[in-house]
N, C-alpha and C positions, 0 to 999 in steps of 0.2 A: 504494500500500500504506500503510495507517495506521501512524502512528508514535506509540507510547506511551512516556512517560519519567517518571522521578522526578527532580524538580529540588529540590536542597537549596540553601537560601538563607541567606546571612549578611546580617543587617539591622542598620542603625544603631540604637543604643539609643533607645528610646522610639517607634520607628516600626513595630513589629510589627503592631499592630492596623490601622493604616492600610494597610500592605502587604497584609495578609490580605484586607481589604475590597476592595481593588483587584483582587487575584488572583481572588477568588470571582466577580467581575463578568465575567471572561473566559469565554466559552462552552467553550473548550478545557480549562479547569481542572476536573478531575473532583473533586479533593479538595485541600484546603490546610489544614495544621495547624501551629500554633505549638507549639514544644517547648522544654523547658529544656535548656540546654547548646548545643553547636554541632552541627549548624546550627540557626538560629533557626526556620526554617520548612521543612517538608517539603511538596512539592506533587506531585500526580500529574496529568499532562496527557495529552491525546489529540488528536493533530493528523491531518489527512488524509494527510500524507506527510512525508518528511524536510525538504523545502523549507518547508512550513508550520510544522513544528516549529522550524526554525531562525529563521524570521520571528517566531514567537511569542516565542522567547527573546531574540533580538537587538533587536527593535523594540518589544516590549511589556514583557516582564519586566525587562529591563535598564534601561528608562527609568522604572520606578516609583521615585519619590523614597523614599530610605531603603534600597533594595537595594544592597548593597556588593559581593557576590560570589554567583555561582551555580556549582553543580556538577551537571552533567546526566548521568543514567544511563539510557540507552535500554534499554527492555525488549526482549529478543531472542526471548522465547518465553513464551506464557501457558499 
């Protein structure tokens, strides 16, 4: 079952554009937007299942230089 989630990211000062560029290169990322205030970036991701979602967050997003924190909100119904 597909897993869609909003991921809110706190990013180190001066790294927002670099993080956005990296995020947008991931095929699972449907949208990524920089915003004023907190969080710094809102992302919408779509993974094949919960395990793929976890892998995306833990091994890809968390390892992007400049990402300090993430807050994941899984979509339960469209």
